[in-house]
C-alpha positions as CSV (number, residue, x, y, z in Angstrom):
1,M,16.1,-6.1,4.6
2,L,14.0,-5.4,8.0
3,V,16.5,-6.2,11.2
4,D,14.0,-6.4,13.6
5,D,10.6,-7.9,12.3
6,S,9.1,-8.4,15.9
7,A,6.2,-6.1,15.8
8,E,5.0,-8.2,12.3
9,T,3.9,-10.8,15.4
10,D,2.7,-8.3,18.2
11,L,-1.0,-9.0,18.9
12,W,-2.9,-6.0,17.9
13,T,-6.9,-5.5,19.0
14,L,-9.5,-3.2,18.0
15,Y,-9.7,0.3,20.2
16,G,-12.8,2.1,20.6
17,I,-15.4,-0.1,20.0
18,S,-18.1,-2.1,22.8
19,Y,-20.1,-4.4,22.0
20,S,-23.6,-4.2,23.5
21,D,-23.6,-8.0,24.7
22,G,-19.9,-8.2,26.0
23,T,-18.5,-9.4,23.3
24,A,-14.6,-8.6,22.1
25,Y,-12.9,-8.5,18.7
26,P,-10.8,-11.3,18.6
27,S,-6.2,-9.9,18.6
28,T,-5.0,-10.9,15.8
29,Q,-2.0,-10.6,14.5
30,A,-1.0,-6.9,13.6
31,Y,1.3,-7.5,10.2
32,S,3.0,-4.2,10.7
33,I,6.1,-4.6,9.5
34,S,4.3,-6.1,6.2
35,C,2.4,-3.3,5.8
36,F,4.8,-0.8,6.1
37,V,6.7,-2.7,3.2
38,H,3.7,-2.7,1.3
39,A,2.4,1.1,1.7
40,C,6.3,1.8,0.6
41,Q,5.8,-0.1,-2.9
42,L,2.6,0.8,-3.3
43,S,3.4,4.6,-2.7
44,V,6.2,4.8,-5.4
45,I,3.9,3.4,-7.8
46,L,1.9,6.1,-7.4
47,N,4.4,8.4,-7.2
48,Q,5.0,7.3,-10.8
49,I,1.1,7.6,-12.0
50,I,1.3,11.2,-10.5
51,I,4.8,12.0,-12.4
52,H,4.0,10.6,-15.7
53,I,0.2,11.6,-16.0
54,Y,-0.4,14.7,-13.9
55,D,2.6,16.4,-14.6
56,P,1.4,19.9,-16.4
57,Y,4.9,20.5,-17.3
58,Q,5.5,16.8,-19.1
59,Q,3.9,16.7,-22.5
60,N,3.6,12.6,-23.8
61,T,2.2,11.5,-26.8
62,E,-0.4,9.3,-26.7
63,A,1.6,6.0,-27.8
64,E,4.3,7.2,-24.2
65,M,1.0,7.4,-22.3
66,E,-0.4,3.9,-23.5
67,Q,3.1,2.7,-22.6
68,Y,3.3,3.8,-19.5
69,L,-0.1,2.8,-18.1
70,K,0.8,-0.8,-19.6
71,Q,3.8,-0.6,-17.4
72,E,2.1,0.8,-13.7
73,S,-0.9,-1.6,-14.6
74,Q,2.0,-4.5,-14.3
75,A,3.3,-3.1,-11.8
76,L,0.0,-3.0,-9.9
77,I,-0.8,-6.7,-10.7
78,D,2.7,-7.9,-9.9
79,F,2.2,-5.8,-6.4
């Protein structure tokens, strides 16, 4: 749980883009905290995939790999 979530509702503005007709991209809510939290959760799932599938020292059977893929697929769906 984060104590200070004030950055979640800060306004985010697109920088570095100028339109020829003088219009501007409208500001929107930043969602900084929720983006950070979800990026952390996704990195845990991706780390598990890398460890279990791409580790050259771990020899998984086909059944173990199928079970693992089902588990991580569900984790991504629940994400």
